[in-house]
N, C-alpha and C positions, 0 to 999 in steps of 0.2 A: 391498536393499529398505527402504522406509520405511513407517511406520504413521502414519495421521492419525486424529484422534479429535475428537468433539464432546462435551463434558461439559456437561450441562444442570444448572443450579443453581437453587435457590429464590430466591437472591439472590447477587450477586457476592461478598458477604462470607461466605457459608456455605461451610464447608470440605468437607462431604460432598455429593457429586453426587447429584442425583435420578436421573439416568440416564446411560448412556454408549453411544456408538456408535463402532465402529472399522472402518477399511477399509485395505487395502494400496495403496500407490502408489509411484511412482518418485521418485528423488531429483533434486537440482539438476543441470541440464545441465552437462556438462564437469567434473563433480565426480568425485573418485575413487570415491565411493560410489554413483554413479548407474548406471542400467542402461537399455538400450534396449528391454527387454521391456515390452509394453503393460501398463498397470496393470490389475489386476482389482478389481472392486467387490464388497464384502461387505456384505450387508444384515443387520442385527441388530435384533431387537425392542427398543424403548425403553419401559421401564416408568416410570410416574409414581406419586407418592405422593398421598395425599389432602390433604396440606398445601397450603393456598392459597399462591399466589405473592405475594411481597412487592412485586412491581412488575407492572403490567399492560402488555399489549401495546398500543402506540399504534394508533389507527385509520389504515389506509393512506390516503394522499391521492393523487389523480391528478396526473400531471405535465402541465402545459399543453403543447400541441404545439410551442410556440416555445422550450421548455426541453429540456435533455438532461443526462444524467449524465456527469460528467467526473471524472478522478482527479487528485489532487495528491500529490506525493511529498514526504513530510516525513522526519523523522529519528527512528529508534527505536534508542536506545543510541548507537552510532557508525556506524550503517548506515541505509539507506533504509527507509522504511515508507510504505504507501499509505493514503490517506483519500479518501472520496467527497465530491463537491460537485455542486451544480446549476449548469449553465451555459446560456448562450444558444446555441440549436441552430445558428443561422447563423454564429456565431463561437466554436466550442468551444475552440480553442487560446487565443484571447485571454481567454476566460472562465476557463480553467484557470490561466493565468498571473496574472490578477487575483486569483483566490482564493488562489494560492500565496503571493503577496507579503503577503496579509493575515495570514498565519500560522495556527497551529493554533487550532481551536475548543475550547470547553470539553470537548466529548466526545472530541476528539483527545487533549487533555492527559490526560483520565481513562484513555485507552487507552495512555498512555505515549509519545505522540508529541510531538515538538518541532520546531523549525526552526533552521537555521543562517543563514537570510536575515535580515539586520539589520532591526530595526524602522525604519519610515520609508522603506524601499525602495519605489520606485514603478515601475510599468510605463509606459515612455514611448512604446513602439511595438513592433509586431511585424509582420513581413512574411514571407509564405510563398510560395515559388516554386521549382519544380523540385526538390522534396524538401528544401529548405533553409528553416529558420525563423530569420530574423535577429531577435534579440530585443534591444531597447534598454531598459536599466535605469538608474535614477538612481544617482548616485555612492555612495549609501549601500550599495549592493550590494557594493562592493569595500572597505568600511571595516570595521575591527575584526576580531578573531579571528586565529588562527594558520593554519598550513597545513591542518590537518584541517578547520577550519571553512570555509575557502575551497573545499576539495575537496567538502565536503558540499553547500554551496550551489550550486556548479556542477552537481553530479550531480542535485540536486533539479530544477533548471531543465531539464536535458537529458532526464531521464526523464519529466518532466511534458509536455514538448512532443513527444517521440518516441512517446508513446502513440497518436498519431494517424497513420494510414497515409500521410498526405500529407507527413510529416516524417521524415527520416532523420538529419539533422545540424543542429546549432545553432551559428551564429556569434554572438558577443557584442559588443554595443556598450554603452558607458557614457556617458551624457549625449550621445548622438549620434555619438560617435567610436568607431571600431573598437578593441576591447580586445585586447591581446596577452598581458597578465599581470595577475593580481589580487593585491592586498595586498603587504605587505612581504616575504612568503615567496616571491612570484613564481610563483604557480600559473599555468601557461601555458594560454592559450586563444587562441593566435595562429592556429589553424586551426579550421574547423568541428568541433564536438564531437559524437560519436556515443555511443550507449549502450555500445558495446564499449569505449570509452575509459574508462568509469567502472564497469566490472563489479566492481572492487575495493570499491566502496561499497555493493554489495548484500549482504544477509545470507545465511546458509546457506539459509534459507527466506524468500523474498520472497512474501508473500501479497498478491495483487492483487485477488482476488475470492473470497469476499465481503469487503466492507470494514467497518470498525467501525460499528456501529449498524444493519447490514443486517437486514431481516426475512426469515427463511428459511422456505421450505416444502420439503417432500420431493417429489422429489429435488432436490438443489442441487449445483452444481459448484464445486469449489475450483480456482482457477487461480493461477499465479504462475510459480515456477521448476519447476512440475510441474502436472499436471492430474488431477483425481480427482472422480468422481461419488459423492455420499453420499446414501443413502436411510435414512430413519428413520420409525418409526410409533409412535403412542400417546404422544408426548411432551406434557407439560403446556405450555400456552401461557404465554409471559411472557419474562422476562429469562434469557439463557443466556450461556455463555462458550464460544466456539469455540477449541479448542486444536489446533494443527498441530505435529507434532514428528517427529523422526527417532530411530530406535532405534540406540543405540551398538553398533558391531560388536564391541566388547570385552565388554560385560556386559549388553547389552539394555536399558539404562536410557534414559529419555527425554532427548534433547539437542536443542539448537537450538529450544526451545519458543517458539512464537508464540501469544499469546492475545489475542483481541479480543472485545468485548461485542457480542452480537447479540440479536435477539428471534425467537421461534418461535411 
């Protein structure tokens, strides 16, 4: 079993948490530490201090009906990490790819996210049919970097496109021509790529919701390589840090910690 917690802080640089909330949940699928037992939800009271927050919660804004939320997959350390974007509702896959090649935002960088996709990479086209999303990228996509960088950028594209139920696999084109291998290391993409082909690029805990910068209300659901509902009460409004972690089977210490900034 794994534990997941949300630590609320007066500011991200303050070491002592204002409040803490914990709940039990299951581990990563197909992991040796995972379990098929349905996760239980534990609700704990959250207490706040009288100290004012050093950052205020932004006023929520409505999303126009022609916009939708999409996810782009960036790099956290040497594995995938997710970030949120706003896209065109009519063409969410294209919007997600356009946002992906732009690279990480300032808030993404603050959350420790980067990208393996080279600067200058352009989306030249995307065609979705029968569960296949054929993506055409400019030649910058295959330039620079070693084998790990090539694997990371391919995984970024595959996970970004396969978030949509209409896409299961992704063939690559470079400047309009079918790609068989990328870079001098020869990372093979000669067949349509699926998420299962790039599971090695996922971290022990892949947090897909909530995403960095999300505004949380109680209850909220954590999803990714697991699913868990968290309930909290009485928390001061403002900047917070969401921490998701696994308990070590050896000594109970926190391992595989994922931290993202949120507001409550």
